[in-house]
MIROLUM-776900 format. One line per 10 residues: number of its first residue (from 1); for each residue x, y, z of N, C-alpha, C, CB. Coordinates in steps of 0.1 Angstrom, whole numbers. Each point is the difference from the previous one (the first is absolute). Glycine has a CB too. Layout:
N
NUM> X,Y,Z,X,Y,Z,X,Y,Z,X,Y,Z ~ ...
end
This chain:
385
1> 8,-12,0,-7,12,-1,7,12,2,-18,-12,7 ~ 15,23,-15,10,10,-3,0,8,13,-2,1,-27 ~ 15,2,32,0,8,11,-5,-5,14,-2,15,-17 ~ -1,-27,16,-10,-7,12,-10,9,4,18,-14,10 ~ -25,20,-20,-11,7,4,-11,-6,7,6,10,-15 ~ -12,-3,27,-12,-9,5,-12,9,-2,13,-14,19 ~ -21,7,-26,-15,7,-3,-7,-1,14,-3,-9,-26 ~ -3,21,29,-10,1,11,-13,-2,-4,14,14,11 ~ -22,-22,-5,-15,-2,-3,-7,4,13,3,-19,-17 ~ -12,29,15,-9,3,11,-14,-7,-2,11,24,3
11> -13,-32,8,-15,-6,-1,4,-16,-4,-14,24,-8 ~ 9,-32,16,1,-15,-3,-14,-5,-3,21,-2,14 ~ -28,9,-21,-11,-6,-9,2,-8,-11,-9,18,6 ~ 0,-23,-14,3,-7,-12,7,6,-9,-18,-8,4 ~ 18,22,-6,8,7,-10,14,0,6,-20,15,-10 ~ 22,-9,21,14,0,5,6,-14,0,-5,20,13 ~ -1,-31,-9,7,-12,1,1,-6,-14,-8,-3,24 ~ -2,5,-33,4,-5,-14,12,6,-7,-24,-5,-2 ~ 26,19,6,12,8,-5,12,-5,7,-14,22,-5 ~ 13,-26,17,13,-7,8,3,-13,-7,-6,10,24
21> -4,-19,-26,2,-13,-6,8,2,-13,-21,-9,9 ~ 16,18,-17,5,0,-15,15,7,2,-26,2,-13 ~ 30,7,20,11,6,2,9,-10,4,-10,20,5 ~ 7,-29,7,8,-9,5,4,-11,-10,-10,6,22 ~ 0,-10,-30,4,-9,-11,12,4,-9,-24,-5,1 ~ 24,18,-2,11,6,-9,13,1,8,-17,15,-13 ~ 16,-16,27,12,2,7,1,13,5,9,-16,-13 ~ -18,23,14,0,14,5,-5,0,15,-5,10,-24 ~ 12,-3,32,-2,1,13,-12,8,2,23,-3,5 ~ -32,-1,5,-12,7,4,-2,1,15,-9,-6,-21
31> 4,18,25,-4,2,15,-13,4,0,21,5,8 ~ -32,-13,-2,-13,4,2,-1,5,13,-7,-16,-15 ~ 0,28,15,-5,6,13,-15,-1,0,19,17,3 ~ -25,-22,10,-13,-1,1,-4,6,14,-1,-19,-16 ~ -8,27,17,-4,8,11,-7,-10,9,-1,23,-13 ~ -6,-33,7,-9,-10,10,10,-11,6,-24,4,-14 ~ 19,-10,23,8,-10,6,2,-13,-8,-8,9,21 ~ -2,-11,-31,1,-11,-10,-7,4,-14,-1,-18,19 ~ 2,9,-29,-7,2,-12,-13,-4,2,18,-3,-14 ~ -28,10,5,-14,-2,2,-6,3,13,3,-15,-15
41> 3,25,23,-2,3,13,-16,5,2,28,6,3 ~ -33,1,-13,-14,4,1,-10,-8,-5,8,19,-1 ~ -4,-32,-4,-9,-8,-5,-3,-12,9,7,8,-22 ~ -17,-15,22,-6,-9,11,-2,-14,-6,-11,19,12 ~ 19,-23,-24,-2,-13,-3,-12,-1,-11,9,-7,25 ~ -14,18,-29,-12,0,-10,6,-4,-14,-14,18,13 ~ 3,-25,-20,3,-4,-14,-3,13,-10,-8,-26,6 ~ 19,26,-14,-2,10,-12,1,-7,-14,11,18,14 ~ -12,-12,-22,-1,-7,-14,13,8,-8,-29,-5,-1 ~ 37,-4,-6,9,4,-10,-6,-1,-13,18,-5,15
51> -22,17,-21,-7,-1,-12,7,-6,-10,-12,18,6 ~ 3,-25,-16,6,-6,-11,-7,2,-14,6,-16,17 ~ -13,29,-17,-8,2,-10,5,13,-10,-18,-11,17 ~ 27,19,-11,4,13,-7,9,-3,-10,-2,13,18 ~ 9,-24,-20,11,-3,-9,-1,-13,-6,14,13,13 ~ -11,-16,-25,-2,-12,-8,8,-12,8,-3,14,-23 ~ 16,-10,27,9,-10,6,-5,-3,16,21,8,-16 ~ -20,-20,20,-4,-3,12,8,5,12,-7,-17,-12 ~ 1,23,22,9,7,10,11,-8,7,-20,14,4 ~ 15,-27,-4,11,-9,7,13,-1,-10,-20,-16,13
61> 17,15,-26,12,0,-8,7,12,0,-9,-15,-13 ~ 4,26,15,6,13,1,8,2,12,-18,9,-12 ~ 12,-15,23,9,0,13,12,-9,-3,-20,3,17 ~ 19,-14,-22,11,-10,-2,12,8,-10,-18,-22,2 ~ 13,28,-13,7,8,-9,9,11,7,-19,-5,-16 ~ 14,11,26,7,11,6,7,-5,13,-17,16,-11 ~ 17,-28,15,9,-6,9,-7,-2,15,20,13,-13 ~ -34,-13,13,-7,-2,11,-6,-15,2,-5,25,-2 ~ 11,-31,11,-5,-14,2,-14,-2,9,27,-6,-2 ~ -33,-3,-1,-13,-1,7,2,-8,13,-12,0,-22
71> 19,7,31,2,-8,13,-11,3,9,25,1,-3 ~ -36,3,-2,-12,3,9,-13,-6,-7,11,24,11 ~ -22,-29,-3,-12,-6,-7,-5,10,-12,-7,-12,22 ~ 4,8,-34,-6,8,-8,-10,-8,-8,20,16,-1 ~ -32,-14,4,-12,-10,-4,-8,6,-10,-1,-9,21 ~ 0,2,-32,-6,6,-11,-16,-1,2,21,-4,-14 ~ -28,13,10,-15,2,1,-3,2,-14,-2,11,24 ~ -8,-19,-29,-5,-1,-14,-14,5,-1,15,-19,-5 ~ -22,23,17,-13,7,-1,-4,1,13,-6,-8,-21 ~ -8,11,22,-8,2,12,-14,5,-3,21,6,12
81> -26,-1,0,-15,6,-2,1,15,0,-11,-20,12 ~ 5,26,-21,-3,14,0,-15,3,3,19,3,-16 ~ -20,6,26,-14,5,5,-1,16,-5,-1,-17,23 ~ -10,17,-29,-4,16,-4,-15,2,3,18,2,-20 ~ -21,11,24,-14,2,4,-11,-4,-9,10,18,11 ~ -21,-23,-6,-11,-4,-7,2,-10,-11,-9,21,5 ~ 19,-31,-4,2,-9,-10,5,-13,8,6,18,-19 ~ -9,-30,13,6,-13,6,15,0,1,-20,-12,-10 ~ 25,4,20,15,-2,-1,7,-5,-13,-4,-3,24 ~ 14,9,-29,5,-5,-11,12,-7,3,-10,16,-12
91> 13,-29,4,13,-8,2,8,3,-11,-10,-18,11 ~ 22,22,-7,10,1,-11,11,-8,0,-5,21,-1 ~ 10,-26,-11,9,-11,-3,11,6,-11,-20,-19,5 ~ 30,14,-2,12,7,-9,9,-12,-2,1,24,10 ~ 5,-25,-24,9,-10,-4,14,3,7,-13,-4,-22 ~ 14,15,25,16,5,6,-6,5,14,15,8,-25 ~ -5,-9,34,-2,6,13,-4,16,-1,17,-18,10 ~ -26,22,-2,-4,14,-1,8,8,9,-22,-6,-6 ~ 25,-2,17,10,7,10,7,-12,7,-15,22,3 ~ 26,-20,4,6,-9,7,0,6,16,15,-9,-22
101> -21,0,30,-3,3,15,14,0,7,-24,-11,0 ~ 27,21,8,12,2,8,-3,4,13,13,5,-18 ~ -7,-9,29,-3,5,13,11,12,2,-9,-25,9 ~ 3,34,0,9,12,2,3,1,15,-10,12,-21 ~ 22,-7,24,2,1,15,15,-5,3,-27,-5,5 ~ 31,6,8,13,-4,5,1,-15,3,2,24,10 ~ -13,-32,-9,1,-12,3,5,-10,-11,-16,8,18 ~ 21,-19,-14,5,-10,-10,-12,-3,-11,17,-11,19 ~ -13,9,-31,-9,-3,-10,-7,13,-8,-4,-21,16 ~ 10,31,-13,-7,11,-6,10,6,-12,-14,7,23
111> 8,1,-32,9,6,-9,13,8,4,-20,0,-11 ~ 15,6,22,10,9,6,12,-7,6,-19,15,3 ~ 16,-25,5,10,-8,5,7,-8,-9,-13,-1,18 ~ 6,-5,-28,9,-7,-11,10,11,-7,-20,-17,-4 ~ 17,30,0,10,9,-6,8,2,8,-13,11,-13 ~ 11,-9,26,12,3,10,10,-11,1,-16,12,14 ~ 11,-24,-14,10,-10,2,8,-2,-14,-16,-13,20 ~ 11,16,-30,8,-2,-12,10,13,-1,-19,-14,-11 ~ 16,25,14,9,10,2,11,-3,10,-18,14,-5 ~ 14,-19,16,11,-4,9,10,-10,-4,-14,6,14
121> 7,-16,-20,9,-11,-5,9,4,-12,-18,-16,9 ~ 14,26,-16,10,5,-10,10,11,6,-18,-4,-19 ~ 17,7,31,10,7,8,-4,16,0,19,-20,-6 ~ -30,22,6,-6,13,2,1,3,14,-14,-2,-19 ~ 15,15,24,0,4,13,-12,7,3,24,1,1 ~ -32,-5,10,-15,6,2,3,5,15,-17,-18,-17 ~ 15,30,18,0,7,14,-14,5,5,24,6,-5 ~ -29,-13,13,-15,3,4,2,9,12,-12,-23,-7 ~ 1,32,9,-2,11,9,9,11,-3,-7,-15,16 ~ 11,16,-28,9,11,-5,-5,7,-10,18,-11,6
131> -17,25,-4,-5,9,-12,13,5,-7,-23,9,12 ~ 26,-9,-24,12,4,-7,-2,16,-1,3,-24,-16 ~ 6,30,21,2,16,-2,13,4,-6,-14,4,20 ~ 14,5,-29,11,5,-6,9,-9,-8,-2,14,17 ~ -6,-23,-25,6,-10,-8,8,7,-11,-18,-16,6 ~ 31,10,-8,7,5,-10,0,-10,-12,14,12,17 ~ -13,-7,-29,0,-9,-12,-14,-4,-4,22,-8,7 ~ -23,-2,-17,-11,-5,-5,-9,-7,9,12,0,-19 ~ -25,3,21,-8,-5,11,-13,-4,-6,11,15,17 ~ -17,-28,-13,-13,-3,-5,-9,1,11,8,-14,-18
141> -21,22,15,-9,4,11,-13,-8,-1,11,24,0 ~ -14,-31,8,-12,-9,-1,-7,1,13,11,-15,-16 ~ -14,26,22,-6,4,13,-15,-4,0,17,21,3 ~ -23,-24,-13,-14,-4,-1,-9,13,-1,5,-21,13 ~ -18,19,-11,-11,11,-3,4,13,7,-19,-17,-2 ~ 16,27,-2,3,14,3,-13,5,8,18,5,-21 ~ -29,-10,15,-12,3,4,-11,-10,-1,7,21,-5 ~ -20,-18,6,-11,-12,0,-8,5,-12,-1,-7,28 ~ 0,0,-39,-8,1,-11,-9,-12,-1,17,15,-12 ~ -13,-27,17,-7,-11,-1,2,-7,16,5,-3,-29
151> -16,0,33,-1,-6,16,-8,-11,0,3,21,11 ~ 4,-33,-7,-6,-12,3,-1,-4,14,8,-6,-21 ~ -20,4,27,-1,-4,13,-7,-14,2,0,24,5 ~ 4,-32,2,-6,-14,1,5,-7,11,-4,-1,-23 ~ 2,-13,21,5,-10,9,7,-12,-6,-18,8,13 ~ 27,-14,-5,4,-13,-4,-5,-9,12,23,7,-15 ~ -25,-21,9,-8,-8,10,4,-14,-5,-21,15,5 ~ 19,-25,6,0,-14,-3,-13,-5,-3,19,-2,15 ~ -21,-9,-24,-13,-3,-4,2,-14,-6,-8,26,-4 ~ -5,-32,3,0,-13,-6,-7,1,-14,-1,-11,23
161> 0,23,-28,-6,1,-15,9,-4,-9,-12,19,6 ~ 8,-26,-18,10,-3,-9,6,12,-7,-12,-21,-4 ~ 24,19,-3,6,10,-8,-10,5,-10,22,-9,3 ~ -22,23,-3,-7,8,-9,4,15,0,-19,-16,4 ~ 15,23,-14,0,13,-4,-12,8,-2,20,-6,-8 ~ -24,15,15,-13,8,-4,2,15,0,-15,-19,10 ~ 9,25,-18,2,15,-1,-13,6,-3,23,-2,-7 ~ -27,13,15,-13,8,-1,3,13,-3,-10,-13,15 ~ 3,19,-25,-2,12,-6,-14,6,5,16,-7,-20 ~ -16,15,28,-11,6,6,4,13,7,-11,-24,2
171> 6,36,-5,2,13,6,-5,-1,14,-1,11,-22 ~ -8,-18,27,-6,-1,13,10,-5,11,-23,-3,-11 ~ 34,-7,5,8,-4,9,16,4,-2,-19,-17,3 ~ 21,21,-15,14,5,-5,-3,10,-10,12,-22,4 ~ -14,34,0,-3,13,-9,12,1,-12,-13,13,21 ~ 9,-17,-32,9,3,-12,12,-10,2,-6,26,-2 ~ 5,-35,11,10,-10,0,-4,-15,0,12,17,13 ~ -10,-28,-3,-5,-11,-1,3,-8,12,0,3,-23 ~ -6,-13,27,3,-8,11,4,-13,-4,-15,13,14 ~ 23,-21,-6,4,-12,-6,2,-10,14,11,12,-25
181> -13,-25,20,2,-13,9,11,-10,-7,-25,1,8 ~ 37,-2,1,8,-11,-7,2,-10,12,13,16,-18 ~ -12,-28,14,-1,-11,9,11,-11,-6,-26,5,7 ~ 37,-9,1,8,-10,-4,6,-9,9,4,15,-16 ~ -6,-26,18,4,-10,8,0,4,15,13,-7,-18 ~ -26,9,19,-6,3,17,3,15,5,6,-26,7 ~ -1,35,-18,1,13,5,-8,10,-11,23,-6,11 ~ -27,16,-5,-9,9,-8,4,14,2,-19,-16,2 ~ 16,25,-12,0,15,3,-11,6,-9,27,1,5 ~ -32,6,3,-14,9,-5,2,15,3,-17,-21,4
191> 15,28,-15,2,15,1,-10,7,-9,25,-4,6 ~ -24,17,-3,-8,10,-8,11,9,-5,-21,-2,13 ~ 22,6,-26,10,9,-5,-7,13,-6,16,-20,-5 ~ -12,31,12,-6,11,-1,8,11,-9,-10,-7,22 ~ 4,15,-30,8,11,-7,-6,14,4,6,-16,-20 ~ -14,15,27,-7,13,7,-6,-4,12,-6,11,-21 ~ 0,-1,30,-8,-2,11,9,-8,11,-22,0,-16 ~ 34,5,16,11,-10,9,-6,1,15,23,5,-16 ~ -29,6,21,-5,2,14,-10,-9,4,6,21,-2 ~ -12,-29,-6,-11,-8,1,4,-14,-3,-13,19,-6
201> 26,-20,7,6,-14,-5,-5,-11,9,22,11,-8 ~ -23,-10,22,-4,-10,10,-17,-4,-4,19,10,21 ~ -26,0,-23,-12,-1,-5,-4,-8,-12,0,20,11 ~ 9,-17,-22,-2,-9,-12,7,-13,3,-1,19,-15 ~ 10,-21,22,5,-12,4,-12,-10,5,24,12,5 ~ -30,-5,5,-11,-8,6,-11,-4,-10,6,11,22 ~ -9,-2,-31,-9,-4,-12,7,-10,-8,-11,23,-2 ~ 22,-23,0,6,-11,-8,-1,-14,6,16,17,-8 ~ -13,-16,21,-1,-13,10,-15,-4,-2,18,8,18 ~ -28,-1,-16,-14,-4,0,-3,-5,-14,-7,17,18
211> 12,-10,-28,-3,-4,-14,5,-13,-2,1,22,-9 ~ 11,-26,13,6,-13,-4,-8,-11,9,24,11,-6 ~ -27,-7,18,-7,-9,9,-14,-3,-7,12,9,21 ~ -18,1,-28,-13,-6,-8,1,-8,-13,-9,19,9 ~ 22,-18,-14,3,-8,-12,5,-13,3,6,19,-11 ~ 2,-20,21,9,-11,2,-3,-6,15,19,11,-16 ~ -18,-24,19,1,-5,12,13,2,8,-16,-15,-9 ~ 18,27,13,13,4,6,6,-9,11,-8,22,-6 ~ 19,-25,7,6,-6,12,14,8,2,-12,-24,-4 ~ 9,34,14,12,9,5,5,-4,14,-10,19,-14
221> 21,-22,14,5,-3,14,13,7,3,-10,-21,0 ~ 11,28,12,12,6,3,4,13,-10,7,-24,11 ~ -18,34,-12,4,10,-11,9,10,6,-21,-4,-13 ~ 29,8,4,9,11,5,-1,12,-12,18,-19,13 ~ -19,30,-7,-3,12,-9,13,5,-5,-21,7,12 ~ 20,-2,-24,12,5,-7,-4,13,-10,10,-26,2 ~ -2,34,-5,-2,11,-8,14,1,-9,-16,13,19 ~ 13,-11,-32,10,3,-10,-3,10,-9,6,-21,2 ~ 3,28,-6,-4,12,-10,11,2,-10,-13,13,17 ~ 8,-7,-28,8,2,-12,0,15,-4,-5,-24,-7
231> 16,27,-2,2,14,-4,3,0,-15,9,7,25 ~ -16,2,-33,2,-1,-15,1,16,-3,-16,-24,-7 ~ 26,25,-1,2,14,-6,9,-2,-13,0,13,23 ~ 0,-4,-32,8,1,-13,8,13,1,-17,-14,-14 ~ 30,11,12,8,11,-3,11,-2,-10,-6,7,21 ~ 13,3,-26,8,-2,-12,13,-8,2,-9,21,-8 ~ 15,-19,21,12,-5,4,0,-8,13,10,18,-13 ~ -3,-28,14,2,-6,13,15,-2,4,-21,-11,-2 ~ 28,22,-1,14,1,3,3,13,5,5,-17,-17 ~ 2,19,29,3,13,4,12,-1,9,-24,8,-1
241> 33,-1,1,12,0,9,5,-13,2,-8,20,12 ~ 9,-27,-23,7,-13,2,-9,-12,4,21,13,7 ~ -34,-10,-4,-9,-9,5,-11,-5,-10,4,11,22 ~ -5,-24,-23,-10,-5,-9,-10,-6,7,15,-4,-16 ~ -28,8,13,-11,-2,9,-8,-13,-7,-2,28,9 ~ -2,-36,1,-7,-12,-6,-12,-3,7,21,-10,-8 ~ -30,0,5,-12,-3,7,-8,12,1,11,-17,13 ~ -19,17,-2,-9,9,3,5,14,4,-12,-19,5 ~ 25,19,-1,8,14,3,1,6,-14,14,-8,21 ~ -16,2,-33,-1,6,-13,-14,-1,-5,23,-7,-5
251> -33,5,13,-14,0,-5,-3,-12,-7,0,24,-2 ~ 9,-34,0,-3,-12,-9,-10,-8,8,23,0,-11 ~ -36,0,5,-11,-8,5,-11,-2,-10,5,9,22 ~ -11,-18,-21,-12,-2,-10,-12,7,4,8,-23,-6 ~ -9,35,1,-10,9,3,-15,-5,0,16,16,-8 ~ -18,-27,-1,-13,-6,0,-5,-9,11,3,2,-23 ~ 6,-12,25,-4,-10,10,10,0,13,-10,-14,-21 ~ 23,20,20,8,0,11,9,-11,1,-17,11,10 ~ 19,-19,-22,9,-10,1,14,5,-4,-19,-16,-4 ~ 27,20,15,12,6,-4,14,-8,1,-13,19,8
261> 10,-32,-3,14,-8,2,8,-1,-13,-10,-14,17 ~ 3,11,-28,6,-1,-14,8,13,-3,-19,-17,-9 ~ 13,29,11,7,13,-2,13,1,9,-24,12,-6 ~ 21,-15,20,11,2,10,12,-8,-5,-18,3,20 ~ 16,-16,-23,12,-9,-2,7,3,-13,-12,-18,13 ~ 4,22,-24,7,3,-12,7,12,1,-16,-13,-12 ~ 10,22,19,7,15,3,14,-3,5,-22,12,7 ~ 21,-20,5,12,-3,7,10,-7,-10,-13,-3,21 ~ 10,-6,-31,10,-5,-8,4,11,-9,-9,-24,1 ~ 0,32,-8,4,9,-9,12,10,7,-24,-2,-12
271> 20,6,24,11,8,8,14,-7,-1,-18,10,17 ~ 17,-22,-13,13,-6,2,7,-1,-15,-10,-14,23 ~ 1,10,-33,7,-1,-13,6,13,-5,-15,-17,-6 ~ 9,28,11,5,12,-6,13,4,7,-24,8,-5 ~ 26,-14,17,14,1,5,11,-9,-5,-11,7,20 ~ 4,-18,-22,9,-10,-6,4,3,-13,-10,-17,13 ~ 1,21,-22,3,1,-14,5,17,-4,-19,-23,-5 ~ 16,30,16,4,14,-4,-10,8,-8,25,-8,0 ~ -39,3,0,-10,4,-7,-8,11,9,-1,-23,-14 ~ -7,29,7,-8,11,7,-13,-6,7,9,18,-16
281> -11,-17,28,-12,-7,6,-13,7,-6,14,-7,24 ~ -15,18,-26,-11,7,-5,-4,-6,-13,7,20,12 ~ 1,-24,-20,-2,-6,-14,-5,-14,2,19,15,-12 ~ -14,-22,21,-4,-14,3,-15,-1,5,24,-6,6 ~ -27,15,4,-14,-3,5,-9,7,-8,7,-3,22 ~ -4,12,-30,-10,6,-9,-4,-9,-12,9,21,7 ~ 3,-28,-10,-5,-10,-10,-6,-12,3,16,9,-9 ~ -14,-15,23,-5,-12,6,-11,2,8,21,-8,-1 ~ -25,19,8,-9,2,10,-10,11,-4,16,-8,16 ~ -13,21,-21,-7,11,-4,-12,-4,-5,18,12,-3
291> -19,-20,-10,-11,-3,-9,-10,-5,11,14,-6,-22 ~ -11,-3,30,-12,-9,9,-3,11,10,8,-27,-1 ~ 1,36,7,-3,9,9,-12,10,-4,24,-4,8 ~ -21,8,-21,-9,11,-6,-12,-7,-2,17,15,-12 ~ -18,-28,5,-13,-5,-3,-7,-4,12,8,-5,-21 ~ -1,0,32,-9,-3,12,-5,13,7,13,-20,3 ~ -8,32,-5,-8,12,4,-11,3,-8,19,9,9 ~ -18,-11,-22,-12,3,-9,-12,-12,5,15,10,-23 ~ -9,-22,24,-10,-10,5,-6,3,14,12,-16,-14 ~ -4,22,22,-8,4,13,-11,11,-2,22,-5,13
301> -17,14,-21,-9,12,-4,-13,-4,-6,20,13,-3 ~ -19,-25,-7,-13,-6,-6,-6,-8,11,8,0,-24 ~ -2,-8,31,-7,-7,10,-8,8,9,18,-16,-1 ~ -13,26,8,-7,9,7,-11,5,-6,19,4,10 ~ -23,-5,-22,-11,5,-6,-11,-7,-5,15,13,-5 ~ -10,-26,6,-10,-11,-4,-11,-2,9,18,-10,-8 ~ -16,9,21,-10,-3,9,-5,-14,0,-5,23,-2 ~ -6,-27,8,-5,-13,1,-3,-6,-13,-9,6,21 ~ 4,1,-30,-1,-7,-14,14,-1,-6,-23,10,-4 ~ 32,-6,5,13,-1,-4,7,-12,6,0,23,-3
311> -5,-24,17,7,-13,6,-8,-13,-4,7,15,21 ~ -19,-14,-26,-7,-12,-3,5,-4,-14,-20,6,15 ~ 24,4,-24,5,-3,-13,15,-6,2,-14,20,-10 ~ 22,-15,20,12,-5,1,0,-16,4,6,23,5 ~ -15,-25,5,-2,-12,5,-5,-11,-12,-5,12,23 ~ -3,-7,-31,-5,-9,-12,11,-3,-9,-23,9,0 ~ 31,2,-4,11,0,-8,12,-9,5,-8,23,-6 ~ 10,-23,19,10,-10,5,-5,-14,-2,8,16,18 ~ -21,-19,-16,-5,-13,-1,0,-6,-14,-14,5,19 ~ 15,5,-29,-1,-4,-12,14,-10,-6,-15,24,-1
321> 25,-24,9,11,-8,-3,12,10,-1,-15,-19,-12 ~ 28,14,12,12,8,-1,-1,13,7,5,-10,-22 ~ -7,10,36,2,14,6,14,6,-1,-18,-7,17 ~ 27,-1,-16,14,4,-1,2,8,-12,7,-18,13 ~ -13,13,-26,1,7,-13,-8,14,1,2,-23,-12 ~ -13,21,18,-8,13,-1,6,10,9,-21,-12,-5 ~ 25,8,16,8,12,9,13,4,-5,-8,-10,19 ~ 16,1,-26,11,6,-7,-2,8,-12,10,-19,8 ~ -21,16,-14,-5,11,-10,-1,14,5,-11,-18,-9 ~ 5,19,20,-1,12,7,10,7,7,-19,-8,1
331> 31,-1,0,12,6,5,10,4,-11,-3,-13,19 ~ -1,11,-32,9,4,-10,-2,12,-5,2,-20,-5 ~ 8,29,1,-3,13,-5,-9,0,-14,22,7,12 ~ -29,5,-12,-8,1,-11,-3,15,-3,-10,-23,5 ~ 6,26,-17,-4,15,-2,-11,5,11,4,-4,-26 ~ -13,-4,27,-9,5,10,6,2,15,-17,-12,-15 ~ 24,4,18,7,1,14,8,13,0,3,-26,2 ~ 6,29,-13,7,11,-1,-9,13,0,18,-14,-11 ~ -29,14,5,-9,10,-1,-7,3,15,-4,-6,-27 ~ 0,-4,34,-4,0,12,10,3,11,-15,-15,-8
341> 28,14,6,8,0,11,2,14,8,10,-18,-13 ~ -11,30,5,1,12,7,-13,2,8,16,9,-18 ~ -27,-13,14,-12,1,7,0,-8,12,-10,5,-21 ~ 14,-17,21,1,-8,11,11,5,9,-10,-18,-13 ~ 21,22,9,10,7,9,-6,11,8,18,-5,-16 ~ -24,14,9,-6,12,9,-10,-5,9,2,16,-17 ~ -11,-24,12,-10,-6,10,6,-6,12,-14,-4,-19 ~ 24,-5,17,5,-8,10,9,9,10,-1,-21,-16 ~ 7,31,12,8,9,8,-9,9,8,18,0,-16 ~ -28,5,10,-10,8,6,-6,-10,13,-6,16,-25
351> 2,-26,23,-6,-8,9,8,-3,14,-11,-9,-21 ~ 24,7,16,9,-6,10,3,14,9,11,-22,-16 ~ -11,33,10,3,12,8,-11,4,10,15,7,-19 ~ -27,-12,14,-11,4,8,-5,-9,13,-5,10,-21 ~ 13,-22,20,-5,-11,12,4,6,14,4,-21,-16 ~ 7,29,17,6,3,13,4,-12,7,-14,20,1 ~ 18,-30,-5,2,-12,6,14,-4,-2,-24,-7,-3 ~ 30,1,14,12,-5,-1,3,-12,8,5,22,-4 ~ 5,-29,5,1,-13,7,-2,2,15,16,-8,-17 ~ -13,18,23,-2,3,13,-16,0,4,22,13,-1
361> -30,-13,-10,-15,1,3,-6,-14,-1,-1,23,-10 ~ 9,-33,8,-5,-14,0,-6,-3,14,18,-8,-18 ~ -29,2,17,-7,-3,15,10,-8,7,-25,0,-7 ~ 26,4,22,11,-5,8,-1,-15,1,0,21,13 ~ -12,-28,-13,-1,-14,0,6,-8,-9,-18,6,10 ~ 19,3,-24,6,-7,-11,14,4,-3,-21,-2,-9 ~ 27,12,19,12,6,-5,11,-9,-2,-7,19,11 ~ 14,-18,-23,11,-11,-5,11,2,13,-4,3,-30 ~ 10,-15,32,11,-1,8,-4,0,15,13,11,-18 ~ -25,-10,21,-4,1,14,3,-16,7,-20,21,-6
371> 27,-20,17,3,-12,6,-9,-9,7,17,12,1 ~ -28,-6,5,-10,-8,6,-11,-3,-11,6,12,24 ~ -12,-23,-22,-10,-4,-8,-12,7,3,10,-20,-3 ~ -20,23,-7,-12,7,1,-9,-10,6,3,18,-19 ~ -15,-15,28,-8,-10,5,-7,-9,-12,-4,16,21 ~ 1,-28,-19,-5,-9,-10,-14,7,-5,13,-23,10 ~ -15,22,-23,-12,4,-6,-10,-11,1,13,14,-15 ~ -25,-12,21,-10,-11,1,-5,-3,-14,-6,7,23 ~ 6,-20,-27,-3,-3,-13,-10,-12,1,22,9,-9 ~ -33,-8,4,-11,-12,1,5,-11,-9,-20,16,4
381> 20,-29,2,6,-10,-8,-9,-14,4,27,13,-1 ~ -29,-20,-10,-7,-12,1,11,-12,1,-22,11,-15 ~ 34,-8,18,12,-9,-1,7,3,14,3,2,-28 ~ -4,-13,35,7,2,15,16,-5,-2,-24,-6,15 ~ 28,-1,-25,13,-4,-2,7,-8,12,1,20,-16
end
């Protein structure tokens, strides 16, 4: 390595750890500083989806190509149940995985722990409970969301339910967002995902819980509350004063659904390659990520205007087959998307400025990183397990 340069990485999230792994595979020394005591500190073992629809190439092949090993469970989900107002449930099936289920948090078996172990095995230095100040030289910054544009509140739990995925589009339980239920091997996650009315989040989650109780014979044991949030914004450069911004510190997030792990990991890889190859980071992310970021913003703009009629159309369209192809079509750049982008950007910027909400306003019972568990949520169940 030239001059034995050490690359500092701020933040041990998926973006920062992906960058560390890629750099170490090239023999470049890295030092990761993480302000929390462990990776995935604010996550509680909840299930999340690694989306597989926005690109033709399967995301697992992409991870392999960039040097990320599957050292954590990554379960393919080929379909599920979609609920929309005033219509029967719709079963969705796909020939290719729609998403891969991963678990998040600091415990064994999570994506976060898996990435950490890979980075350590390659010789990366990770310093927890450390804030990097006054970094010299090139630095990769992956400190996570700067604000709250997307808020997910929910519970993780133990269950006897069979493996399943369900999503509900309904403004009465998740205004302009969605609610979901994911179950795998005796564990479950249920949440409402909000893009507005954050201060009513607990009320909407209670409605989500009642809604799924009406649809499914729920078996929820030992529930633990959690909150996670995301941040989306677009800007012309992600480079400043020798710092390369990755993940949600760069605003890289799927504005439509909030599936940001693909963006985080790929942006970490691109930042590392820019250092390895001497290429400009802005050129790399604009080629690989900017088209999807812009189309996801336009998709969000359109989704918020559909209402319940649009949700029913979306459910029926998913059920017709090839849901991945349908979604991929809407993540691809087009003349219409380019025309709508300025309008979508103005609308989104105006709405986020008016919310008056930041991460400190998350309801205390759901506050990320809180050490004590919230009181159990009473759930009606026909299964005693």
